[in-house]
N, C-alpha and C positions, 0 to 999 in steps of 0.2 A: 514448503508452504505455497500456496495458492493465495493471491488476491485476484478476485473477478468485480465486474462492475455490472451485469447481465446478471437475469433470472431465465429459469429454466420451466416450459410451458409443456409436456406434452397432452393430448387427448391420447387417453390410454383407450376408452371405450365408448359408445354413445347409440342411445336410440332416441334419438330427437329429428324431426322434421317438420316443417310445417303442415305437413299432410296430420301427422298427429292432434295436433288442436284445433282444426277443422271438424278433425273425426272426433274428435272429445265434446268438443260444441253443440256437433247436431242432433247427437244423442239427444238432449235435451227434447227437441221438435219432432225427431226422426224415431227415435229410438231404434229397436234392433243389432245387428252386427256389422253394418255397409261399413265397408272401407276402400277409401280412395289413397290409392296410391301415388298419385302425381299431383301437385298443389294446381287448381285450376283457376283462373280470372276472382272465378266466384267466392275463392277462398282464402286468394289477397284481402279480398273486398273485408271476407266478414271476419279476419284476423286480427286487420283496421279498427273493426269495429269494435271489438274484444280488446283490447288493446287501449286506444279512445276512453271508452265508457269503463273500464279496468275491469273485466270479468276478467281474473285470474285464474280460475283453478283449469280451464282446459290447457294453460300453457304446462302445469303440473306432467302433466302423462307425457315424460320427456325425461332423459337421464344424460346426465352428462360426465365423466369421469375422468379427472386429470391428474397427472403426475407432475408435480412443483417441486422447483430447489429453488429455497431463496433464504437470506440470511435469518434469523430466528428472533429480530424485531418484526418483521415482515409476518413471519407464520403466524406468532401472536394477535397481530393488529388484525391478520384475516381472519383467525377464528374467533373473532368476535363477530362473526357472519352465524345465526344459526339455525335459525330458521331455511329447516330445507335443506341442510346442509351435512353431510358426514366425513368424517377427517380419520384420520390411520395415519402417525405420523411416525416416524425412524426415533426409537430410544437411546439417549443417552448412557439409560441404566443399564442396556445391552448390551450394546455395542462402543466401540469406542469410535468416536468422532473426527473426521478426516481433517486435515489442519489446510482446510479453505476458507477463507475469511471474504468479506463484502469490503470493498473499498469502493466510495465514489467517482464516478468519471470525471474527468478533468471538466466538462460541463456543468455538472451538476453545482446549481443556486447554494451557495451555503451561507448566505446571511438574512436573518428576517426582519423585517423592518413596517415597522406600524404598528397598534393597537391591537389588540386581542377580537378575533372576527373582524378584522379589517387590514392585516397582517400582509405580505407578499412576500415571496424570494427572491433573492436578488444575486448576482454572481459577488463570490468570492474577489478579496484582492489577490494579491499574491504571495503576499506574507499567511493569510490564511489561508489558500490553497497549499502549500508547502506544508503547513503546521498539520493540517488534518490528513494529508498524506503519510507524512512520516508519523504523526504520534499513531496514525489506525495499524499501521505494518509496524512500529515499534513494540505497541504495548499488545497483538495479536499475538506478534512472537513470543513473545514474555510469556505471555497467558498460555501458550500450546505445550513451552518448554514444560512450564509447572504443571500441567497436563499430564504429560508424560511421565514426568519425573513420580508423580502420586502413584499413576498406573503401576510403573517400574516398582515402586516399594508395594505392592500388591495392596493399595487401595483402593475399597470396592468405586466402582464407575461413577455410582449415583454421588457419590462426595466429588471425586477427582473434581467431575463432570465444574462444581459450584466455582472452579477460579475462572472458566471461560466466559467470554466477551460476547455480546447477544449479536454482533455481525458474523458468526461464524454459518455457517450455512447449514443448512436443515433440509430435509425431505420429507413429503407428505403425500397423500392420496385426497384427494377432497372431489365429492359425489352431490350433485347437486341437480334440480330440475331449470328450463329453462325461464322459468317465474323466480326462482330465486338469483337465479346468475342476474337477469337484469335488475334486479334490486341490488346486487354486490357492485355490476358496473352504472347503475346512478349513483351511487357514492363513492367509488375509487377512481374516477376518471374524471376528469376538466373537461366540458365538450362547452361552446357556446353558444349551440342551441337548446344546453338543458332548460328546461323551466325552472329546476331549482339546481342552482349554481352547488359544484362542490368544489373543496380545495382538501383532495388529499394528498397525504403524503407521495414519492415521487415515487419511491423504491417498490408500494404497493400499488401505484398505478401501472408501472412497467407491466406488474401480472397481469393486471387485470385488463391490457390492452390484447397482449397476447393471447387471451380467453376470448375475449371479443374476439376477433378474428375467426375461432372457433365458432361459433353465435351465427357470427353472417355468412360464412362458407356451408353451415350446414342446417339453418334456417332463415335462407336470404329475405322474405316476407315478415317473421317473425321480427327480425333484428329491423329492416326499413318503417316497420311498424312501431316500434320502439323509437328511432332516430325520429320519424317524421311526430310524436308524439309528443316532443319534449324529454324523452330519457326517462319517462315516471315509469317506474315498474309495475303492472297491473296488479 
């Protein structure tokens, strides 16, 4: 049995740079097949204009493919994002899942206080932390033991998997363009500069933060415009 409190995000391949956005935008006024391989100061201004005035289609001429490992409850929340996304996930119908489970790190807030729409999460006390850690390990171990016993009895994988909890890890590929990625980031990260505040579950935010690092590295002007214009997807 393995218990993790982290998320895996790898950028498998990409065709995404700031010049792609400027190139796509300028065809509307210049036509032709002129291609700029490096982003100029004018390109940076154009990208900021597109972001500010929410001209979104030029950002769609890019592509990121990520490999992600996360617990199933995060994967299901992730796949609520459908516009501009493609997914392929490992299937417990066809393969035996590994005994790898998510357990919150010690600093993960455990208590929800306040009314719906105005609640916040705060640290748990010693008793709560001990209960969460111990119960997650116990239930996960019991569930996986039952799962393997059913498989040993030659019960079909698609039936045996029904006993597994949602904190077991799954893996999937996710492909998107920069526009859909920024929409995801606007909802799944918490940032004081956001024009529209978001309050994501911490676990999916951990995935989003790593994905944002790749956007920042590969498309710095796009990321800067996103940040400077209130983190609103165009």
